[in-house]
C-alpha positions as CSV (number, residue, x, y, z in Angstrom):
1,M,59.1,-220.4,-13.9
2,V,56.5,-219.2,-16.4
3,E,54.7,-217.3,-13.6
4,A,57.9,-215.4,-12.8
5,A,58.3,-214.3,-16.4
6,L,54.7,-213.1,-16.5
7,K,54.9,-211.0,-13.3
8,F,56.4,-207.9,-15.0
9,P,53.9,-207.8,-17.9
10,F,51.0,-208.3,-15.4
11,I,52.3,-205.3,-13.4
12,L,52.8,-203.3,-16.6
13,F,49.2,-203.9,-17.8
14,I,47.8,-203.1,-14.4
15,L,49.8,-199.9,-14.3
16,V,48.6,-198.8,-17.8
17,A,45.0,-199.5,-16.8
18,T,45.4,-197.5,-13.6
19,I,46.9,-194.6,-15.4
20,L,44.1,-194.6,-18.0
21,T,41.4,-194.8,-15.3
22,G,43.0,-192.0,-13.3
23,L,43.3,-189.8,-16.5
24,S,39.6,-190.5,-17.3
25,M,38.5,-189.6,-13.9
26,F,40.3,-186.2,-13.6
27,T,40.0,-184.9,-17.2
28,S,37.1,-182.9,-18.5
29,G,36.3,-184.6,-21.7
30,W,33.4,-187.0,-20.8
31,R,30.8,-185.1,-22.7
32,Y,31.1,-182.5,-25.5
33,T,28.4,-180.0,-26.6
34,E,28.7,-177.3,-29.2
35,A,30.7,-174.9,-27.1
36,T,31.8,-176.7,-23.9
37,H,32.9,-180.0,-22.4
38,E,32.6,-181.5,-19.0
39,G,34.0,-184.2,-16.8
40,V,32.4,-186.3,-14.1
41,I,34.5,-185.3,-11.1
42,L,35.7,-181.8,-12.2
43,G,33.4,-178.9,-11.7
44,H,30.2,-179.0,-9.7
45,Y,30.2,-182.6,-8.4
46,G,27.3,-181.7,-6.0
47,N,25.1,-180.8,-8.9
48,R,25.5,-184.1,-10.7
49,L,22.5,-186.2,-11.6
50,P,22.1,-189.5,-9.8
51,W,23.4,-191.6,-12.7
52,E,26.5,-189.4,-13.0
53,K,27.2,-190.0,-9.3
54,Q,26.9,-193.7,-9.9
55,V,29.4,-193.4,-12.7
56,V,31.8,-191.5,-10.4
57,S,31.3,-194.1,-7.6
58,L,32.1,-196.9,-10.0
59,L,35.2,-195.1,-11.3
60,I,36.5,-194.5,-7.8
61,A,35.9,-198.2,-6.9
62,A,37.7,-199.4,-10.0
63,F,40.6,-197.0,-9.4
64,V,40.9,-198.2,-5.7
65,F,40.9,-201.8,-6.8
66,E,43.5,-201.1,-9.5
67,I,45.8,-199.5,-6.9
68,L,45.3,-202.4,-4.5
69,I,46.1,-204.9,-7.3
70,L,49.1,-202.9,-8.3
71,I,50.5,-202.8,-4.7
72,G,49.8,-206.5,-4.2
73,S,51.4,-207.4,-7.5
74,L,54.5,-205.4,-6.6
75,F,54.8,-207.3,-3.3
76,G,54.3,-210.5,-5.2
77,F,57.0,-209.5,-7.7
78,Y,59.5,-209.4,-4.8
79,K,58.2,-212.8,-3.5
80,I,56.7,-211.4,-0.3
81,F,53.4,-213.3,-1.0
82,T,52.8,-216.8,-2.2
83,Q,51.8,-217.8,-5.7
84,G,48.2,-218.4,-4.6
85,F,48.0,-214.8,-3.6
86,L,49.0,-213.7,-7.1
87,Y,46.2,-215.9,-8.5
88,G,43.8,-214.2,-6.1
89,L,45.0,-210.8,-7.5
90,T,44.3,-212.1,-11.0
91,I,40.7,-212.9,-10.0
92,L,40.4,-209.5,-8.3
93,T,41.4,-207.9,-11.6
94,F,37.9,-208.7,-12.9
95,F,36.3,-206.4,-10.3
96,P,37.7,-203.2,-11.9
97,V,36.7,-204.6,-15.3
98,I,33.1,-205.0,-14.1
99,F,33.1,-201.5,-12.5
100,L,34.5,-199.8,-15.5
101,A,32.2,-201.7,-17.9
102,A,29.2,-200.7,-15.8
103,A,30.3,-197.1,-15.6
104,S,30.8,-197.0,-19.4
105,I,27.4,-198.6,-20.1
106,I,25.6,-196.3,-17.6
107,Y,27.2,-193.2,-19.0
108,F,26.7,-194.3,-22.7
109,I,23.0,-194.9,-22.0
110,D,22.3,-191.7,-20.1
111,F,24.8,-189.0,-21.3
112,N,22.3,-187.6,-23.8
113,E,19.5,-187.3,-21.3
114,P,18.4,-183.8,-20.5
115,Y,18.6,-182.6,-17.0
116,D,15.3,-183.1,-15.2
117,Y,15.3,-180.2,-12.8
118,T,13.2,-177.0,-13.0
119,V,14.9,-173.6,-12.9
120,V,12.9,-171.2,-10.7
121,Y,13.5,-167.5,-11.1
122,N,11.8,-164.9,-9.0
123,G,9.4,-167.5,-7.7
124,R,8.2,-168.9,-11.0
125,P,9.5,-171.9,-13.0
126,L,11.2,-171.0,-16.3
127,S,10.5,-172.7,-19.6
128,P,13.5,-174.5,-21.3
129,R,13.6,-171.6,-23.9
130,E,13.9,-169.0,-21.1
131,V,16.6,-171.1,-19.4
132,A,18.5,-171.3,-22.7
133,A,18.3,-167.6,-23.1
134,M,19.4,-166.8,-19.6
135,Y,22.1,-169.5,-19.4
136,P,23.6,-170.0,-22.9
137,F,25.9,-172.8,-21.6
138,S,23.1,-174.8,-20.1
139,R,22.2,-178.3,-21.4
140,G,19.0,-177.2,-23.0
141,A,20.8,-174.7,-25.3
142,Y,22.6,-177.4,-27.3
143,K,21.1,-180.0,-29.6
144,E,24.3,-182.0,-30.2
145,T,26.0,-183.9,-27.4
146,S,28.8,-186.4,-28.0
147,L,31.0,-188.6,-25.9
148,G,34.5,-187.2,-25.2
149,Y,38.0,-188.7,-24.8
150,S,37.7,-189.2,-21.1
151,Y,34.8,-191.7,-21.7
152,Y,37.0,-193.5,-24.2
153,L,39.9,-193.6,-21.8
154,A,37.8,-195.3,-19.2
155,T,36.4,-197.7,-21.7
156,I,39.8,-198.5,-23.2
157,S,41.3,-199.1,-19.7
158,I,39.2,-202.3,-19.6
159,I,41.4,-203.9,-22.3
160,P,44.8,-203.9,-20.3
161,L,42.9,-205.3,-17.3
162,I,41.5,-208.2,-19.3
163,I,44.9,-208.9,-20.9
164,A,46.6,-208.9,-17.5
165,A,44.0,-211.3,-16.0
166,I,44.2,-213.7,-19.0
167,L,48.0,-213.5,-19.1
168,Y,48.4,-214.5,-15.5
169,L,45.4,-216.9,-15.4
170,M,46.7,-219.1,-18.2
171,P,49.6,-220.6,-16.1
172,A,47.3,-221.1,-13.2
173,I,44.9,-223.2,-15.4
174,R,47.8,-225.1,-16.9
175,R,49.2,-225.8,-13.4
176,Q,45.8,-227.0,-12.2
177,K,45.4,-229.4,-15.1
178,R,48.9,-230.8,-14.5
179,R,48.1,-231.3,-10.8
180,H,44.9,-233.2,-11.7
181,S,46.7,-235.4,-14.3
182,L,49.3,-236.4,-11.6
183,D,46.5,-237.3,-9.2
184,R,45.2,-240.0,-11.6
185,C,48.5,-241.8,-11.8
């Protein structure tokens, strides 16, 4: 009975987390500099650094898991699957939490790191000052870099996932304790 009452809030929290993750993936506010901002998927994905590609991979994995959990919980809402399946979905909810936390940590640690490639112009490597003069929007031209709203959307999307998992895991634990206490009689 309690599980049935918690199905809708579980779906709602998963839906909120999925929307936040999707918004964070496809908006351009991951990093701000003095005159520009950038996303992790938008723009020149092929020119991303290896750690940025890891962040994108983790975001995509989290988004796919969230969609699968959402679809599974909708089927469970209409009683197509058993109660044990819904508990399995609750355990699966921790995978996007791990993926999003890892993506947030990796991005937070490395977002201020300068690009480590050398610009070659007419056969000779350019100094960072020359690159900044030629390409005023390049990373070397700005001293201040800060995290943007897309990063915070991805980080905040962890909260509804944790709430959903805890919300639906509580009756499972209570039911398990009740089952063990009946076995002792």
